N, C-alpha and C positions, 0 to 999 in steps of 0.2 A: 505218555504212553500208557495205554490200555492194558490192564490186564488178563488174560486169557479167562475165557467163563468157567472153564475147568477151574481154573486156581481161586477165584472168588468163591464157584461153588463150594470147596472144599473147606476155605478158613473162613465160609461166612460165619456170622456169630450174632442172635438176637442180643447178648450184651454190650455189642459193639453200638447198635442201634440205640438201644438205651441211655446208651453213653453220649452219644452223639447228640441225644435229646436235652441232654441233662438230667434223666427221670433215672432216679436209684431204682434196682431190684423190689419187689412187692411192697413200694410204698406208695402213696396219694400224688397224683402227680397235675401239674397246671398248665393245660392245651395253651393259655394265654403267655405263658413265661415262653412256653417253647416256640410261639409259633410268632411271638413279636418281641415281647420285652429283653429279652436275655441280648437282643440286638439294638436298642435302643441306643447303647453309647458312642460317640462318636458322630451322629450327624448323617449316618448312611443312610441313602433314598430306598423307602421299599416300594413306592408306587410311583408311577407315571400315568396320569389317566389324562388321556384324550379324547373332548368333549367332540359332540356333534360338528361343531363351529371349528374345528381343530385347535383351539387352545388348549394348552397343557399347563396342568396343575400337579405337582410335586408334593408326596408327602414323605417323611423322613420315616424312620422305624421309629422316632421318641415321636412325632406327633400322631403317629398311629396308634402308639400305646397309650398317650394321654386321652387321644379321642374317643379309644374304646372302653378305657378307663370310666371318662365321664360316663358312657353310654350304660355300661354295668352299675353304676351309681343310679342313673336314673331307673335302669329296671327294678332296682332295689328300693328306689322312692317309691315307685309304684305300687309295690308287693309281687313282686317275681323273687320266690324262691329255686334253690336248687333243684334242679328237677322239672321247674314247671317248662312250660314249652314257649317259645317264641317264635313265630314264624315270621318269614319275611317275602314279600313280593318286590323286588327288587330290581330297578334294570343295572345294567353293567356303570356303575358309579360309586365311588369312594367311599359312601354312606353303607353300602352293603358290605363290605368288608369290616367297617367300623362297628356294623350293627353283629355279624355271624359274631367276629372277637369277642365285643365284649358280652352276649349274651352265654360264650363261651368261659370267659374270666367269670361269670358270677355263678357258672356251674348248672345254669338252665338248658334246656335241648333246645336247637335251633332247629326248624323245618322252613328249609328254603321252598320255595313255590316259584313254578316256572312262569314269565310275565305273558307268556304265549296261551294261557288258561284262558278260558272263559270265567263267568262268573259262578257258574253251578260247580265247575271243578272245583273252582277256589272254595266255596260253601263248604263243599266236602270236606277237603283237607282240612281246614279251618276247626270243622264242626268234631272230625275223627280223632284230631289229635288233641282237641282241646285247649287250643291256644287262647293263652291268656293276653299275650299282645301281639299285634299285626304290626312289624315296620314295613311302610311302603314307602312312593316316592309320587309326586303329581302328576309324572306321564303316565302312571297306569292304575291311580286313585280310581277313574272312572268303572273299572274292573272289578272294584271291590262289591261282593253284593251287599245289600242292604239289611241292615239289623243283625250285623255279625255279633256275638257275644264278646270277641276279641277287644282290648282296648286299641285303637288303630292311633299310631306315632308315625304322621307324613313327611319327609321333604318336600316343604312347600315349595313353588317356584320364588324367584327373588322379589318379585314384587306381587305375590299373589299370598290369600290368608288360607291357612288351612279351612276346610270343612267344617260345618259343625258341629262340636264333638270330639273331633281329632284334635291332636297334640303336635306343636311344633316339633322337630326334632332338633333342629337346631338351637333354637330357643329353650327347651329343655336343657339338652345337654351342657348349653350354654352356663345354665345353672346349678351344675355340679364341679364337684373337684376332680382336679386331673392324679388324683390320688385313690388307687383301691388295689385291696390285696386280694389276689385270686383266692378261690374257693379251689381248695383243692378235691381230686376225683380220683376214684380207681380207675384202673384201665378198662373195667369189663362194664362202669357206668355207660349210660348211653349218653350220647353227646349232638345225635342229630339223628332226625326222621326224613326218610327221603322217601316218598311216593313213585310209585311206577306210574306210568301213563296212563292207565286205566282203558286201554285201547282191548284189552281181552275180559274183561270184567269190570269190577268194582276196582279202584286203584287199592294197590296194597303199601302198608307203609312199613320199609325197613329201616330198623333200627341201626345205628352207625356207634360203634363204640368209642369210649375216649382213644382207644388204643389203635384207632383208624390212623393216627399218624406214625405210627411206631411199622403199621403195616404196608402202608403206602413208603417209607423209608427209601426201601429196597430198588422202587420204581424211581422215585425221586435221584437218586443217587449211581444207578446204574442203567437204568431207562432213558431217564431223559439227560443223565449227566452232569446234572444242574450244580453248579458252583457259586460260590460266594460274589466272583466276581462276574458274572452273567447278567445279563439284560432280558428275561422270558417275556414273551407276550404268548399267554396261552387266549387262545379264541373266542371257548368254550363259556358258556353262560353259567354265571354260580348260581343260577338258579334248578341248576342241573345237579347229580350227585359228582359227576366226573369233573367239573368243575368247581365245586365245591372242596373237595380235597387236592385237587391240583392246585388253588390260589393256596389256599393254607400250607400244603405240603411245602410251594414253593416260598413262601414267606419264613415257615422253618429254617430251611437252607441259608437265609441270609440275604438271597439274591435280589434283586429290582424287576419287579413286575410291569407291565405296560398294561394298561387295561384300556381299551377301546370304546365307546360308548355306541359310536355307529357299527350296524352291520358292515363286514368287510366286502370290500371288493376287489377285483385282479390290482386295479391301480392303486385303491385306497392299502391294499398289501404291501406292495412295493415300496410305496411311498411310506408306511410306518416302519418296513424294516430298514431304508436306509436312514431316514431322519434320528431316529431311536437307537440306533446299531444293537440292533438286536442281535443276540449270539444265539438263541434258542426260542423256538416256534411250537408249540402246539396247538395244532389245528385240525380241523374237519377233514376229510378225504377230496369233498367236492373243493376246497378255497386251495389245499394243494396241487388240485390238478389244474388251478386257474393261475397261479405261483408259476407252476412248470409253465404254461401259454406264455405267459408273460415274462419268460427271459431266466428263469430260476433256474439251473443244471437239476435233473435228477437225482444225480449221487448226493443232494445235500438232503433228500427225501427219502423216509422209510417210516413205508406205509405198515399199517394195521391188515390184518386181513378184514373182509369185508362183512364176517360175521362176527366181527369183535362187537360186544356188547355196550361198549362205551360209546356215546353220541359225540365224543371227539377222540380221536382216537389216533392220530396221523402225528407222529414228531419232525418237524422240520427244523434242521441245522442250518441257518443262512452261512455263505462264503465270507 
């Protein structure tokens, strides 16, 4: 039974948000601990990843915690310090979340770059933010411009060698220990830089503070009604701001995220919803319209206004 909006608004207290995230007032905090580490006991599934061929891979919160610790240790070995920029040109793969969380654990500033951008757009963002490391994937490695200053760490194909000068992400994090003490940050320290599309002039980098997790928490709790027992499928791309905060906010809530590598089609949407028993779906208006056309009742769909600035702005609850 949901509380009336007026009652929730009247009793709302940011101190309760901080308590829910395990944060103490006016003290430094760890995004890595709040997002993943505090859920690591018990074998709970954090991520169900569905590859293009339909095969699924599951990562527990413990496995995600350990992998992101290894990534943070790798960054430290490469000389990355808190406050340095780590960019990610990554598709929807498990390593994207590992890189995001690992960078935040070190106190680095993560810079998501959309995989739909061309080389010039990527070059501008890397140079403008001063990225020391670029994490990328073999599927989009060809979009990386030549002679960038950032050290490139690439998720190589199973039977491929990384390009000359690149570091192989799997090999590099395999060299590291799974133990890492998260760097504590003030809540107004920068956590990410997310660039505008550049459609109305040069792209502008917006700084997202560590406190973003608290800022989006009311949306996670009241907007998405996300709970620990939910299986949540955000179809948005983590290379955009909305995908970035939505994936991490959902993990902080302790739920299970479904990440699908391929772009959704009407048929695949229905298949994923049924196969993985999705209880919460955050999708684009177009995908939601497809789903309605293919048999999901409108009563389960809450659409945001077309003017809403978020790239993924529709919440769908499956019956």
